[in-house]
N, C-alpha and C positions, 0 to 999 in steps of 0.2 A: 504493500499499500504506499502510495506517495504522500508523505506528510509534509513536504516542503512548500511553505508559504500558501497554505490552503485559503488564507483570508486576504490574500494580496488583491486589492481592486485594481482597476485600470489606472495606471498612473496618469494624473492630470495635474495641471498647474493653474488652478483657478485664481481669479482676482480675489484678494483678500476682502472679505466682507465683515462687517461688524454688526453685532446685535444692538439692542437699545442701550445696553450698559457698556458699550465700546469693548466688548469681548470679541476676539476674532472668531469668525465662523469658517470652517473648511476642514481640511484633513489634520489629524493628529496621529500619524502612524507611530506605533509602539512595537518594539521587538519583545516578544513574549516567549518565555521558556515554558513549554508544556510538558517536557519529559526529557529523559537523557538524550542528548544530541538532537533535540527537536525544538526548533524555534519557528514561530510564526509571526507575520507582520499584520497587526490588527489596527484598523482605524477606530480609535476611541474618542469620546467626547473631550473637547479641550476643557481642562479643569477650571473650576471657579476658584476665586481667591477670597481669603478672609481679610479683615481690616489691617492685619500685620503682615500680609504676604505680598508677593510679587509674582506675576506670570512671566515666565522667561521663554523666549524663543530659543530653543536649544540648538546650538550651532556645531558642537563637536563633543565626542565622547571617547575617552581612551578605553581600550580593552585590557583588563588586567588579569592576573592569575586567578583571582577569586571568581571573576566572571567565567573564566575557562573551566574552572573546577565545577561550578554550578552547571555548566553546559555539558561537561563530560559525565558527571556522576549524579546529576539531579539534586545536588545539595553540597554543603560544606560542613563537615562534622555532623553535629546534632541538628543543624539547620537544613532539614530535608524539605524539598518542595512537594507540598501536598495539593497545591492549586496553582494555576498559571501565575507567573511572576515576571514582571517587566525587569529586564536586566539593566546594568549600567550605573556607575556611581562616580565617574571621572569626567564631569561635563562642565561646559561653559556655554554662554549664550548672551542674548540681548534682553534687557528688561523691557517688556512690552507695556505692562500695566502695573500700577501700584495700588495697594489697599489704601483706605482713607487715613490710617495712622502712620503710614510709611514716610519718613523724612530723610533717611540715610541714602537712598538710591532714587533715581529718576528714570522715567521711560526713556530708553535710548542708550542707557549705561551698558557697557560691556562688562560682564561679570563672570567669575568662577563660581561654581556652585558647591558649597560645602555640603557633603552628603550626610553628616551626622546630624540627628534630630533629637538632641537631649531634652530633658524636661526643663532644665534651667532653673530649677527651684531646690533641688536636693543639696546636701552639704558639698558634694564634689563639684557639681555645676557652679555653685556659688563661689568656689575656690578656683574656678577656671579649669578644672580637671574633668570636663564633660565626657572624656573617653572612659571614665569610670562609672557613669550614670547608669543606675540599675534599671531605669525606665527608658533607656536610650532606644531610639529607632534609627535605622540607617538605610539609605538608598539601596534598593535591590537585595535587601536582607528580609526574609519572610517575617511579617506579612507586608512589609512596605515595598511598593513597586519603585523601580529604579528610573533613571532619566535617559534611557536609551529610546528616546521618542523625540517628537518635534516641539511640543509644548509642555512645560512643567511648572507647577505651582510650588513655592516653597517660602518659608519665612524670610523676610527681608535681611535679617541678620545672617542668613546663610548665603546671601549674595554679595561677594567680594569683588569690588572693582578691579579691573585689569587695564593695562595701558593700551592705547589705541594701536601701538606699533607691534603688538604681539599677535602673530597669526592665529587663526582658529585652530590649526593643527597643534601648535605649541600649547594653546590654552586647554586643550584636551588632556594635557599631561601635568597640570598644576596640582591636582590632588596627591599623586605620588611624591611630588616634590615637597609638599607640605608634610607628608609622613617622614621623608628623609630629614627634614628640619627638626622634627620631633626627636628622632633618633639621635641627631647630633646634639640636641639640647640635653638629652638623657646622659650623653657621654661626658658633658662638662666642657670646659675649655679645650679646644683642639689646637690652639696656637703653638707652633713649634713642636707638635707632638707627632710621633710615628703612629700611624692609624692603618690597621688592616681591615679589609672588608671582604667577607666571604659571601660569594654569590655575585655573579656579573649580569643579573637580570636587570630590569628597569630600576628596581628599588636600590639594589646594590650600587649601580652606576650613579644614581642621583645622590647616594650617601657619599661616594667618593667625590663628586662635584662640590657638594656642600662642605665636606672636610677640607678640600683644597681651598675653597672660598673663605673658610674660617682660619686659614693660616697654618694647616698641617705641614710639617716639614717633609714627611713621607706619606704617601698614600699607596698601600699595597694591595693589589687585586688578587683574589683567590677564586678559582673556578675549576671545574672538571673538563672544560672545553677550551682548547688553545685559541680557537677563533675568537671567543668572548674575551679571553685574556688580552689578545692583541688589540681588540676594539677598546677595551678599558684603558690601555696604556695610551691610545691615541686620544681618548676622551678626557680623562682626568687622573689616572693612576700614574704614579712615578715608576712603579715596579709591578711585577706580576708573576704569579706562579700557578702552574697547573697542580691542583691538589693531588698528591701521590695516592695511589691506591694501596691499601694495606695487603700484604701477602696473606693468602688464606691460612697457611700454616706458619704462624709467627713462632719464632723461637724465644721471643721475649714478650713481656706484657704489652698491652696496647699503649699504655702511657710511656713505657721505655722506648717504644718504637716512635711515638710522637715526639718525645724529647730529642731523640736523634735526628729526626726530620727537621724539627724546628731549629736545633743547633746549626745545622748545615745552612738552612735558609737565612738565619740571622748573620752568619759569617758572610754569605754572599751579599746580603744588604749592608754590611758594615755596621750593624747595630749591636752595641755591647749590652748584655744584661737582659734583653727582651724589648718587646714593643710596648708603647704606652697604652694603646687603646685597641680593642677588637670590636668590630661591628659585625655581628653574625646575622646575615640576610638570607641565608639559604634554608635554614631549618634542618639541615642534615646533621645527624649525630657525629660523623667523623669530623666535620668542620668545627663543631662546638668543642670537641675534644683537642683538636690541633690548636684551635684559637687559645685555649687555656694554656697550652704549652708554650705558645709564642709570647705570652704576656710577661712583662717584668714584674717583680715584686711590687705590690701596691698599684698594679695596673687596673684598667677598667674594661669590663666585658659587658656589652650591651646585646641582648638577645632580642632580635626583631623578627627573624624568620619563623614561620609557622610550620613546624614539622610534626613529628609524631607526639602524641600526648605524653608519653613517657620515654625517657632517654637514659643512657648510662652517663652519669656526670662525674668528673674527677674531683669529688669533694675534698680529698686530702690535699691535692696540689692547690685548690682554691684557698684552703685554710692556711697552708704553709706559706703561701705567697701573700696572704691578706689581700686578696683580689676583691674589687668592688663589682659585684654582679648585679645587673640591672636589667629589667624588661623594658619594652617600648611597645605601646599599643596606639595605633592610629595617629591622631594629632590632637593638639590642644589649642587653647586660645592664642591667636596671633600667628600660628604656623603658616596659614595661607598667606597672610600679609607679609611675613618674613621671606617666604619663598618668592612671592611676586617681586619684592624689593630686590632680591638677588638677581632675578631676571632683568629688572629695570637697569641695574647698575652693571649688567654684562658679566656678572660673576659666575653665572650658571647659564649654559646653552642647552636648550631642549631639542633643538632641530636635529642633531646627529642621531638622536634616539629614535626618531620616527622612521620606521622601516617602510611603511606603506599606509595609504588611506583607502577607505572603502565607502561608497554611499551607503545610506541606511538601508536602501532597498536590497543591498548585497551583503548584509550583516551575516547571514549564514555562511557565505563564502569566507568571510573574515574569520569566523570561528573555526572553520575547517582548516584555513591556512594557519591559524595560531596553534591548532592541535598538531599539525605536521611540524611546525617550527620549534616545538619544545626541544630545549637543549642545543639549539643552533645559535648562530650569531644574529639572527634576526631579533630585534629588541621590542619595538613597540608598534602596535597597530592602532590607528585612530579612525573612528566612524564619523562621517560628515552627515549630521542628522537631517539637514534640509535637502539632501540629494537623494 
């Protein structure tokens, strides 16, 4: 049975019409996940807005690993799709209409769309830590529909202004940049520090760019793919290593083997005593273990990659080195603004990360291409929502 795009209407480009309340009338195509590796394109009503909301004409949306996991597996961890879900959470667009209480943005403003929808009243939200909110909702996380559509309504506080000279392709990559900013914040000062980043996917590469912008003296890329290491060194890394595969029949313990590997790497880097900071963006257990071995006493390890729920962790080495172990989840207050500021000042460049763009009508092709590209040097796919 052919399940591809069963709801796709005849493509038309009508003149935009307005109802009596200045709400646009016309198509609002949504990319809807209905099951594993099954998406359909549905024309849904253009959403209404409340007094504190804005209606955004969505221009671009980046496809990330979470979107791909939903597409391939029908869920992420315990978040299983039980009913159709609109995908997408890395979006930008143009404010079309504002609610009566909105004063921070105006119609015509170009904005990035923050996907977190916290309650803003709990103790964590009031402290600016809305990534901890127990009542948090998030674009494209059940039951909340995402922004891989043509029109989207959201609170005005979630619409962050972007400069006019930023292309829509780049604007579709701002959300992962905000997450990289949060990871860097969790690591503390990176000025004159040696920083290792495990994982050369979009998030890892953006962490390298942010670390470089923050004044890191060395930015060392780690990945299992040589092509991605080569790309990272051209993009933001000063050095790079293909993470070695452990022999199946080790004659020593895992940590002894890691210590030998890390020693040889540190000698090659000319670093005495270990690295200052490790940003783990792959979620792979071997990367976590090697990262601990690479750190100097008193170093900082930030776990940002979402891997297996339980892993084997070198607690003895952590204690003996007095390491500072931190997690990092999504982003917090000001991360979008800080990321956009880095773009405006030319300290981070998103253009090299964009491998290909697809029109919204070809989103299924984009997901298929992203599936095939896993583990390759292809980095980021962006959907153009109005095409």
